[in-house]
Backbone as JSON Lines, residues from 0, in Angstrom:
{"i":0,"aa":"X","n":[0.83,-1.21,0.0],"ca":[0.0,0.0,0.0],"c":[0.87,1.27,0.0]}
{"i":1,"aa":"X","n":[2.12,1.17,0.38],"ca":[2.99,2.34,0.46],"c":[3.36,2.91,-0.91]}
{"i":2,"aa":"X","n":[3.27,2.09,-1.94],"ca":[3.73,2.54,-3.25],"c":[2.61,2.85,-4.23]}
{"i":3,"aa":"X","n":[1.4,2.34,-3.95],"ca":[0.32,2.53,-4.92],"c":[-1.02,2.43,-4.19]}
{"i":4,"aa":"X","n":[-1.91,3.36,-4.47],"ca":[-3.25,3.32,-3.89],"c":[-4.21,2.8,-4.95]}
{"i":5,"aa":"X","n":[-4.75,1.59,-4.77],"ca":[-5.64,1.04,-5.79],"c":[-6.97,1.79,-5.87]}
{"i":6,"aa":"X","n":[-7.53,1.83,-7.04],"ca":[-8.81,2.49,-7.26],"c":[-9.91,1.79,-6.47]}
{"i":7,"aa":"X","n":[-9.9,0.46,-6.52],"ca":[-10.91,-0.32,-5.81],"c":[-10.35,-0.75,-4.44]}
{"i":8,"aa":"X","n":[-11.11,-0.47,-3.4],"ca":[-10.67,-0.75,-2.04],"c":[-10.29,-2.21,-1.82]}
{"i":9,"aa":"X","n":[-10.99,-3.12,-2.47],"ca":[-10.73,-4.56,-2.26],"c":[-9.3,-4.94,-2.67]}
{"i":10,"aa":"X","n":[-8.68,-4.17,-3.58],"ca":[-7.34,-4.48,-4.04],"c":[-6.25,-3.97,-3.12]}
{"i":11,"aa":"X","n":[-6.63,-3.34,-2.01],"ca":[-5.64,-3.0,-0.99],"c":[-5.12,-4.27,-0.33]}
{"i":12,"aa":"X","n":[-5.96,-5.32,-0.35],"ca":[-5.6,-6.61,0.22],"c":[-5.17,-6.47,1.69]}
{"i":13,"aa":"X","n":[-5.9,-5.65,2.41],"ca":[-5.63,-5.41,3.83],"c":[-6.87,-5.73,4.64]}
{"i":14,"aa":"X","n":[-6.67,-6.2,5.87],"ca":[-7.83,-6.5,6.72],"c":[-8.58,-5.23,7.09]}
{"i":15,"aa":"X","n":[-7.84,-4.12,7.26],"ca":[-8.45,-2.82,7.52],"c":[-8.01,-1.85,6.43]}
{"i":16,"aa":"X","n":[-8.8,-1.66,5.39],"ca":[-8.44,-0.74,4.3],"c":[-8.26,0.68,4.82]}
{"i":17,"aa":"X","n":[-7.42,1.44,4.13],"ca":[-7.2,2.84,4.51],"c":[-7.82,3.77,3.47]}
{"i":18,"aa":"X","n":[-8.07,4.99,3.88],"ca":[-8.67,5.98,2.98],"c":[-7.58,6.61,2.1]}
{"i":19,"aa":"X","n":[-8.0,7.3,1.07],"ca":[-7.06,8.01,0.19],"c":[-6.27,9.04,0.99]}
{"i":20,"aa":"X","n":[-6.93,9.72,1.93],"ca":[-6.26,10.73,2.76],"c":[-5.18,10.09,3.63]}
{"i":21,"aa":"X","n":[-5.48,8.92,4.2],"ca":[-4.49,8.21,5.02],"c":[-3.3,7.77,4.16]}
{"i":22,"aa":"X","n":[-3.59,7.3,2.95],"ca":[-2.53,6.9,2.02],"c":[-1.59,8.07,1.72]}
{"i":23,"aa":"X","n":[-2.16,9.23,1.49],"ca":[-1.36,10.4,1.14],"c":[-0.48,10.88,2.29]}
{"i":24,"aa":"X","n":[-0.79,10.49,3.52],"ca":[0.03,10.86,4.68],"c":[1.14,9.86,4.96]}
{"i":25,"aa":"X","n":[1.13,8.71,4.28],"ca":[2.15,7.69,4.52],"c":[3.52,8.16,4.04]}
{"i":26,"aa":"X","n":[4.59,7.65,4.64],"ca":[5.94,7.98,4.14],"c":[6.16,7.31,2.79]}
{"i":27,"aa":"X","n":[7.05,7.86,2.0],"ca":[7.4,7.27,0.71],"c":[8.43,6.18,0.95]}
{"i":28,"aa":"X","n":[8.06,4.95,0.69],"ca":[8.95,3.81,0.86],"c":[9.1,3.11,-0.48]}
{"i":29,"aa":"X","n":[10.29,2.65,-0.75],"ca":[10.58,1.98,-2.02],"c":[10.69,0.47,-1.81]}
{"i":30,"aa":"X","n":[10.82,-0.25,-2.89],"ca":[10.89,-1.7,-2.86],"c":[11.98,-2.27,-1.97]}
{"i":31,"aa":"X","n":[13.16,-1.63,-1.95],"ca":[14.27,-2.14,-1.12],"c":[13.92,-2.16,0.35]}
{"i":32,"aa":"X","n":[13.11,-1.22,0.79],"ca":[12.68,-1.18,2.18],"c":[12.02,-2.5,2.55]}
{"i":33,"aa":"X","n":[11.17,-2.99,1.69],"ca":[10.45,-4.23,1.94],"c":[11.32,-5.45,1.64]}
{"i":34,"aa":"X","n":[12.19,-5.35,0.63],"ca":[13.11,-6.45,0.32],"c":[14.01,-6.76,1.52]}
{"i":35,"aa":"X","n":[14.39,-5.71,2.27],"ca":[15.27,-5.88,3.43],"c":[14.5,-6.21,4.71]}
{"i":36,"aa":"X","n":[13.18,-6.3,4.59],"ca":[12.31,-6.64,5.72],"c":[12.4,-5.6,6.85]}
{"i":37,"aa":"X","n":[12.55,-4.33,6.46],"ca":[12.59,-3.25,7.44],"c":[11.18,-2.9,7.9]}
{"i":38,"aa":"X","n":[11.08,-2.25,9.06],"ca":[9.8,-1.77,9.56],"c":[9.99,-0.38,10.15]}
{"i":39,"aa":"X","n":[8.97,0.44,10.04],"ca":[9.0,1.77,10.64],"c":[8.82,1.6,12.15]}
{"i":40,"aa":"X","n":[9.74,2.19,12.92],"ca":[9.68,2.04,14.37],"c":[9.3,3.33,15.09]}
{"i":41,"aa":"X","n":[9.24,4.45,14.37],"ca":[8.9,5.7,15.06],"c":[7.81,6.47,14.33]}
{"i":42,"aa":"X","n":[8.14,7.19,13.32],"ca":[7.21,8.09,12.64],"c":[6.5,7.39,11.49]}
{"i":43,"aa":"X","n":[5.19,7.32,11.57],"ca":[4.42,6.59,10.56],"c":[3.84,7.5,9.49]}
{"i":44,"aa":"X","n":[4.1,8.79,9.58],"ca":[3.61,9.72,8.56],"c":[4.79,10.25,7.74]}
{"i":45,"aa":"X","n":[4.52,10.62,6.51],"ca":[5.56,11.1,5.61],"c":[6.09,12.48,5.94]}
{"i":46,"aa":"X","n":[5.29,13.29,6.6],"ca":[5.73,14.63,6.99],"c":[5.88,14.63,8.51]}
{"i":47,"aa":"X","n":[7.08,14.97,8.96],"ca":[7.39,14.97,10.38],"c":[7.63,16.41,10.81]}
{"i":48,"aa":"X","n":[6.98,16.81,11.88],"ca":[7.16,18.18,12.38],"c":[7.98,18.13,13.65]}
{"i":49,"aa":"X","n":[8.75,19.18,13.88],"ca":[9.58,19.28,15.07],"c":[9.45,20.67,15.66]}
{"i":50,"aa":"X","n":[9.48,20.75,16.97],"ca":[9.4,22.06,17.63],"c":[10.78,22.62,17.94]}
{"i":51,"aa":"X","n":[11.76,21.74,18.16],"ca":[13.09,22.2,18.54],"c":[14.13,21.99,17.45]}
{"i":52,"aa":"X","n":[13.71,21.59,16.26],"ca":[14.64,21.43,15.15],"c":[15.31,20.06,15.09]}
{"i":53,"aa":"X","n":[14.96,19.14,16.0],"ca":[15.56,17.82,16.01],"c":[14.48,16.76,15.92]}
{"i":54,"aa":"X","n":[14.74,15.72,15.12],"ca":[13.82,14.6,15.03],"c":[14.65,13.32,14.97]}
{"i":55,"aa":"X","n":[14.16,12.28,15.61],"ca":[14.85,10.98,15.65],"c":[13.95,9.96,14.96]}
{"i":56,"aa":"X","n":[14.32,9.56,13.76],"ca":[13.52,8.62,12.97],"c":[14.16,7.25,13.09]}
{"i":57,"aa":"X","n":[13.33,6.25,13.45],"ca":[13.86,4.91,13.71],"c":[13.19,3.86,12.84]}
{"i":58,"aa":"X","n":[14.01,2.87,12.48],"ca":[13.55,1.72,11.72],"c":[14.04,0.46,12.42]}
{"i":59,"aa":"X","n":[13.21,-0.56,12.44],"ca":[13.66,-1.83,13.0],"c":[14.14,-2.73,11.88]}
{"i":60,"aa":"X","n":[15.17,-3.5,12.21],"ca":[15.81,-4.39,11.25],"c":[15.55,-5.83,11.65]}
{"i":61,"aa":"X","n":[15.58,-6.74,10.68],"ca":[15.44,-8.15,11.04],"c":[16.65,-8.58,11.87]}
{"i":62,"aa":"X","n":[16.43,-9.44,12.84],"ca":[17.52,-9.95,13.67],"c":[18.47,-10.79,12.81]}
{"i":63,"aa":"X","n":[19.73,-10.81,13.23],"ca":[20.75,-11.63,12.59],"c":[20.98,-11.24,11.13]}
{"i":64,"aa":"X","n":[20.85,-9.97,10.82],"ca":[21.09,-9.53,9.45],"c":[21.99,-8.31,9.49]}
{"i":65,"aa":"X","n":[23.06,-8.33,8.75],"ca":[23.99,-7.21,8.72],"c":[23.68,-6.35,7.49]}
{"i":66,"aa":"X","n":[23.32,-5.11,7.73],"ca":[22.96,-4.19,6.64],"c":[23.72,-2.89,6.84]}
{"i":67,"aa":"X","n":[24.36,-2.4,5.8],"ca":[25.02,-1.1,5.84],"c":[24.07,-0.05,5.3]}
{"i":68,"aa":"X","n":[24.01,1.1,5.96],"ca":[23.14,2.18,5.54],"c":[23.95,3.4,5.14]}
{"i":69,"aa":"X","n":[23.46,4.09,4.15],"ca":[23.98,5.4,3.8],"c":[22.79,6.34,3.7]}
{"i":70,"aa":"X","n":[23.05,7.61,3.72],"ca":[21.98,8.59,3.61],"c":[22.5,9.83,2.89]}
{"i":71,"aa":"X","n":[21.57,10.57,2.36],"ca":[21.85,11.87,1.77],"c":[20.73,12.8,2.24]}
{"i":72,"aa":"X","n":[21.11,13.88,2.86],"ca":[20.14,14.88,3.28],"c":[20.55,16.19,2.62]}
{"i":73,"aa":"X","n":[19.62,16.81,1.95],"ca":[19.93,18.08,1.3],"c":[18.7,18.98,1.31]}
{"i":74,"aa":"X","n":[18.97,20.24,1.22],"ca":[17.9,21.23,1.14],"c":[17.56,21.43,-0.32]}
{"i":75,"aa":"X","n":[16.32,21.23,-0.64],"ca":[15.88,21.39,-2.02],"c":[15.91,22.86,-2.4]}
{"i":76,"aa":"X","n":[16.51,23.18,-3.55],"ca":[16.53,24.58,-3.98],"c":[15.12,25.09,-4.28]}
{"i":77,"aa":"X","n":[14.91,26.34,-4.0],"ca":[13.59,26.94,-4.28],"c":[13.56,27.53,-5.68]}
{"i":78,"aa":"X","n":[12.37,27.54,-6.25],"ca":[12.2,28.14,-7.57],"c":[12.78,27.27,-8.67]}
{"i":79,"aa":"X","n":[12.81,27.82,-9.87],"ca":[13.33,27.08,-11.01],"c":[14.85,27.16,-11.01]}
{"i":80,"aa":"X","n":[15.47,26.02,-11.09],"ca":[16.94,25.92,-11.13],"c":[17.33,25.11,-12.35]}
{"i":81,"aa":"X","n":[18.57,25.3,-12.77],"ca":[19.08,24.5,-13.86],"c":[19.22,23.06,-13.39]}
{"i":82,"aa":"X","n":[19.15,22.12,-14.33],"ca":[19.21,20.7,-13.99],"c":[20.45,20.34,-13.19]}
{"i":83,"aa":"X","n":[21.59,20.96,-13.49],"ca":[22.84,20.59,-12.82],"c":[22.93,21.15,-11.4]}
{"i":84,"aa":"X","n":[22.14,22.14,-11.08],"ca":[22.18,22.71,-9.74],"c":[21.49,21.79,-8.75]}
{"i":85,"aa":"X","n":[22.12,21.6,-7.61],"ca":[21.52,20.77,-6.57],"c":[21.4,21.6,-5.3]}
{"i":86,"aa":"X","n":[20.68,21.06,-4.36],"ca":[20.51,21.75,-3.09],"c":[21.74,21.63,-2.22]}
{"i":87,"aa":"X","n":[21.71,22.34,-1.09],"ca":[22.82,22.35,-0.16],"c":[22.91,21.0,0.57]}
{"i":88,"aa":"X","n":[24.09,20.4,0.61],"ca":[24.3,19.13,1.29],"c":[24.26,19.37,2.8]}
{"i":89,"aa":"X","n":[23.42,18.58,3.5],"ca":[23.25,18.75,4.94],"c":[23.64,17.5,5.71]}
{"i":90,"aa":"X","n":[24.5,16.66,5.16],"ca":[24.86,15.4,5.81],"c":[25.45,15.61,7.21]}
{"i":91,"aa":"X","n":[26.1,16.72,7.45],"ca":[26.71,16.95,8.77],"c":[25.65,17.18,9.85]}
{"i":92,"aa":"X","n":[24.39,17.29,9.48],"ca":[23.31,17.49,10.44],"c":[22.54,16.21,10.74]}
{"i":93,"aa":"X","n":[23.16,15.07,10.42],"ca":[22.54,13.77,10.66],"c":[23.47,12.92,11.51]}
{"i":94,"aa":"X","n":[22.92,12.28,12.52],"ca":[23.66,11.31,13.31],"c":[22.98,9.97,13.12]}
{"i":95,"aa":"X","n":[23.72,9.02,12.6],"ca":[23.19,7.68,12.35],"c":[23.72,6.74,13.43]}
{"i":96,"aa":"X","n":[22.82,6.0,14.08],"ca":[23.22,5.07,15.13],"c":[22.56,3.72,14.89]}
{"i":97,"aa":"X","n":[23.27,2.68,15.28],"ca":[22.75,1.32,15.14],"c":[22.86,0.64,16.49]}
{"i":98,"aa":"X","n":[21.76,0.08,16.98],"ca":[21.75,-0.59,18.27],"c":[20.84,-1.81,18.18]}
{"i":99,"aa":"X","n":[21.43,-2.99,18.34],"ca":[20.7,-4.25,18.2],"c":[19.98,-4.3,16.87]}
{"i":100,"aa":"X","n":[18.67,-4.32,16.89],"ca":[17.93,-4.38,15.61],"c":[17.23,-3.06,15.3]}
{"i":101,"aa":"X","n":[17.81,-1.94,15.77],"ca":[17.2,-0.63,15.54],"c":[18.21,0.32,14.92]}
{"i":102,"aa":"X","n":[17.84,0.96,13.82],"ca":[18.67,1.99,13.2],"c":[17.99,3.32,13.43]}
{"i":103,"aa":"X","n":[18.75,4.31,13.87],"ca":[18.2,5.62,14.22],"c":[18.92,6.69,13.43]}
{"i":104,"aa":"X","n":[18.15,7.61,12.87],"ca":[18.69,8.78,12.17],"c":[18.21,10.01,12.92]}
{"i":105,"aa":"X","n":[19.13,10.68,13.62],"ca":[18.79,11.92,14.31],"c":[19.12,13.06,13.37]}
{"i":106,"aa":"X","n":[18.11,13.84,13.03],"ca":[18.28,14.94,12.1],"c":[18.12,16.26,12.83]}
{"i":107,"aa":"X","n":[19.04,17.17,12.54],"ca":[19.01,18.52,13.15],"c":[18.79,19.52,12.02]}
{"i":108,"aa":"X","n":[17.66,20.19,12.08],"ca":[17.3,21.11,11.0],"c":[17.65,22.54,11.35]}
{"i":109,"aa":"X","n":[18.09,23.24,10.32],"ca":[18.41,24.66,10.46],"c":[17.16,25.48,10.31]}
{"i":110,"aa":"X","n":[17.14,26.62,10.95],"ca":[16.01,27.53,10.74],"c":[16.18,28.2,9.38]}
{"i":111,"aa":"X","n":[15.05,28.38,8.69],"ca":[15.12,29.03,7.37],"c":[14.39,30.35,7.4]}
């Protein structure tokens, strides 16, 4: 259900179908997320709000599986930009931690 919202509710193939509005609030997850048997352990919505500029997003991993993670965090440029222009790299504002079967990404956002 994370990648496609079927027109007919029966094709959700879920015991408790969700509404279109609920689908639109889900995080964007790709096939590899499910291939690796990951699960969301903290924030279940695609948009996360913070009051102090810090958020800790967690995922649970299958036991007895070694997985390396990388990340890219960047600020999307505003307005029309040339194709080659990219946003500001913000990797230094992320702390990645691994503990048992939990991976945590602590993100620190700048005020804009």
